[in-house]
ROTI-340038 format. One record per residue (C-alpha): residue number from 0; chain; x, y, z. Coordinates in nm, 2 decimals. Layout:
N
+-----+------+--------+--------+--------+
| pos | unit |     px |     py |     pz |
+-----+------+--------+--------+--------+
| NUM |    A |      X |      Y |      Z |
...
+-----+------+--------+--------+--------+
This chain:
88
+-----+------+--------+--------+--------+
| pos | unit |     px |     py |     pz |
+-----+------+--------+--------+--------+
|   0 |    A |  25.73 |   5.75 |  -6.41 |
|   1 |    A |  25.99 |   5.77 |  -6.68 |
|   2 |    A |  25.99 |   5.96 |  -7.01 |
|   3 |    A |  26.20 |   5.83 |  -7.30 |
|   4 |    A |  26.25 |   6.05 |  -7.61 |
|   5 |    A |  26.38 |   5.90 |  -7.94 |
|   6 |    A |  26.52 |   6.19 |  -8.14 |
|   7 |    A |  26.56 |   5.98 |  -8.46 |
|   8 |    A |  26.19 |   5.90 |  -8.46 |
|   9 |    A |  26.08 |   6.22 |  -8.29 |
|  10 |    A |  25.87 |   6.01 |  -8.05 |
|  11 |    A |  25.82 |   6.03 |  -7.68 |
|  12 |    A |  25.69 |   5.75 |  -7.45 |
|  13 |    A |  25.60 |   5.82 |  -7.09 |
|  14 |    A |  25.59 |   5.51 |  -6.87 |
|  15 |    A |  25.33 |   5.56 |  -6.60 |
|  16 |    A |  25.30 |   5.22 |  -6.44 |
|  17 |    A |  25.51 |   4.92 |  -6.57 |
|  18 |    A |  25.35 |   4.69 |  -6.32 |
|  19 |    A |  25.02 |   4.69 |  -6.50 |
|  20 |    A |  24.95 |   4.44 |  -6.78 |
|  21 |    A |  24.88 |   4.59 |  -7.13 |
|  22 |    A |  24.51 |   4.58 |  -7.23 |
|  23 |    A |  24.47 |   4.82 |  -7.53 |
|  24 |    A |  24.58 |   5.15 |  -7.69 |
|  25 |    A |  24.34 |   5.44 |  -7.70 |
|  26 |    A |  24.41 |   5.69 |  -7.98 |
|  27 |    A |  24.34 |   6.04 |  -7.86 |
|  28 |    A |  24.44 |   6.20 |  -8.19 |
|  29 |    A |  24.70 |   6.15 |  -8.47 |
|  30 |    A |  24.99 |   6.23 |  -8.23 |
|  31 |    A |  24.89 |   6.10 |  -7.89 |
|  32 |    A |  24.80 |   5.75 |  -7.78 |
|  33 |    A |  24.74 |   5.61 |  -7.43 |
|  34 |    A |  24.81 |   5.25 |  -7.33 |
|  35 |    A |  24.58 |   5.12 |  -7.06 |
|  36 |    A |  24.53 |   4.79 |  -6.88 |
|  37 |    A |  24.20 |   4.59 |  -6.90 |
|  38 |    A |  24.05 |   4.81 |  -6.62 |
|  39 |    A |  24.14 |   5.13 |  -6.80 |
|  40 |    A |  24.43 |   5.23 |  -6.58 |
|  41 |    A |  24.70 |   5.42 |  -6.77 |
|  42 |    A |  25.02 |   5.23 |  -6.84 |
|  43 |    A |  25.18 |   5.49 |  -7.06 |
|  44 |    A |  25.14 |   5.77 |  -7.31 |
|  45 |    A |  25.30 |   5.80 |  -7.65 |
|  46 |    A |  25.35 |   6.13 |  -7.83 |
|  47 |    A |  25.45 |   6.14 |  -8.20 |
|  48 |    A |  25.64 |   6.45 |  -8.30 |
|  49 |    A |  25.67 |   6.61 |  -7.96 |
|  50 |    A |  25.92 |   6.86 |  -8.11 |
|  51 |    A |  25.61 |   7.04 |  -8.26 |
|  52 |    A |  25.46 |   7.08 |  -7.91 |
|  53 |    A |  25.18 |   6.89 |  -7.74 |
|  54 |    A |  24.95 |   6.91 |  -7.44 |
|  55 |    A |  24.86 |   6.64 |  -7.19 |
|  56 |    A |  24.60 |   6.84 |  -6.99 |
|  57 |    A |  24.30 |   6.66 |  -7.16 |
|  58 |    A |  24.46 |   6.32 |  -7.10 |
|  59 |    A |  24.52 |   6.41 |  -6.73 |
|  60 |    A |  24.16 |   6.50 |  -6.69 |
|  61 |    A |  24.01 |   6.22 |  -6.90 |
|  62 |    A |  24.21 |   5.94 |  -6.72 |
|  63 |    A |  24.21 |   6.11 |  -6.37 |
|  64 |    A |  24.58 |   6.15 |  -6.35 |
|  65 |    A |  24.56 |   6.46 |  -6.13 |
|  66 |    A |  24.82 |   6.33 |  -5.89 |
|  67 |    A |  25.07 |   6.31 |  -6.18 |
|  68 |    A |  24.99 |   6.66 |  -6.32 |
|  69 |    A |  25.30 |   6.83 |  -6.21 |
|  70 |    A |  25.53 |   6.56 |  -6.34 |
|  71 |    A |  25.35 |   6.54 |  -6.67 |
|  72 |    A |  25.35 |   6.91 |  -6.71 |
|  73 |    A |  25.73 |   6.91 |  -6.65 |
|  74 |    A |  25.77 |   6.65 |  -6.93 |
|  75 |    A |  25.54 |   6.85 |  -7.15 |
|  76 |    A |  25.75 |   7.17 |  -7.10 |
|  77 |    A |  26.08 |   7.01 |  -7.20 |
|  78 |    A |  26.23 |   7.09 |  -7.54 |
|  79 |    A |  26.24 |   6.80 |  -7.78 |
|  80 |    A |  26.48 |   6.82 |  -8.08 |
|  81 |    A |  26.47 |   6.55 |  -8.35 |
|  82 |    A |  26.78 |   6.44 |  -8.54 |
|  83 |    A |  26.80 |   6.63 |  -8.87 |
|  84 |    A |  26.78 |   6.38 |  -9.16 |
|  85 |    A |  26.99 |   6.41 |  -9.47 |
|  86 |    A |  26.81 |   6.41 |  -9.80 |
|  87 |    A |  26.85 |   6.09 |  -9.99 |
+-----+------+--------+--------+--------+
């Protein structure tokens, strides 16, 4: 598993399993999306504006990711700081 944060976009992507082939994206809410394969297995999780805080516990439960709970909670607990943008 690998988490990549883009401070310019204030977006986080968590790669769960790159070996799986993309099937579709499931929108959990305005800030969280889950990419799954055709069988519903999780490929990755995208979080928009993680600097405002977020939770993955409902995603862990819904997609049966219990074996990844500690790693995902560690990612959730990190501090995310976006790049301050200059007014134009």
